N, C-alpha and C positions, 0 to 999 in steps of 0.2 A: 267213667263211673259217675252215678247220680247220686247227690247226698240224699239220706233218708229224710223224710219228711213226716209230719203228723199223719198224713194220708196215708203213708206206706204202712204205719203202724196199725192205724185204722182198719186196714185191709185185714190184718192178721187177726185182730181183735174181734171183728166180724166174722171172719171164718171160723174161728174158735167158739164164737157164741152160738153159730148154725149148727157145730157139732157138740154143742151142750158142754164145751170143754173150759170150764170157768177159770181153772188154774193156768191155762195156755193164754187166755185172755187176759189175766192179770200179770202174767210173765210179761206179755208184750208191752203192757201198759208201763210196768216198770223199766222197760228197755227204752219206752219213749221218753219217759222221764230222766233217765241216765244219760240219754242223748240231747239232754236239756232243751227238749222241745215241750211246747204247750199243748195240752190235751185240748181237743175242739168239742163241742156238742156232740159230734158223730161218735167220738170217743166214749163219751158218758153213755149215750144211747146203746152203744154195743156193749158195755160192761153191764148195764141194767139188764139188757136182754141176755146175756150170757148166765148172770145170776138167775133170772127168771127161769129159762131154759133147764138150767141145772137143779131146778127145784128149790132154789131159795129166793123166793120172791120178796121176802122181808130185807134180805140184804140189798136186793135191787131199790127197795123203798126207802132204806136208809141211805143209800148212796144218792138218791134223787134229793132227798131231804137235805142233805149236806151241799149238795149242789146248788140247791134253791133258795138255801138261806142267804140273807143279806145282813154282813157279808157271808160269802160261801166259808163253810166250816170243813176244813179237809179236802176240798175240791180246789185245785189250782188251775182249772181250765177254762174254757169258754162258759158262760151261763147257759143253762139247759133252754132248748128250743121247744117248738111245737111238738116235734117227734119225741122229745124227752116226755113230756106230758103224756102222750099216748103210751109210750112203754111204761111210765109210772101207773098209769090207769090199768094196762095189761097185768103188771105186777099185782096190783091191788086186787085184780080180779082172781089171779092165781093164788093169792093168799088168803082169798075169800073175805077180803076187806073192801067192800064196795066204797067208792069214791062219792063224796057229794059234789056235784057240779052245778054251781048256781048260774042262771042265765040273767043277764042284764034284763030288766023290764022297762 
């Protein structure tokens, strides 16, 4: 028997997001936390995707903001990665709130 890992739960969260089932995604997240595992950036990205696909892009943006804050507010996992930013931009587009991205000149 193999012990569950963060990756095991991430698979469930990603599958739930693909089915637009945000409740299952959050249920898997809570199970991950009960198992005393630390969420990864993959976990964050899947939760954001679940919220966006369930037509709750504002919730995805709030989650990203909490995880991206220094120190993180209410997010106990790994910090956001590049894919998290892509997910936040997708959520902003779905919420009809375009992001401003400034390029270094």
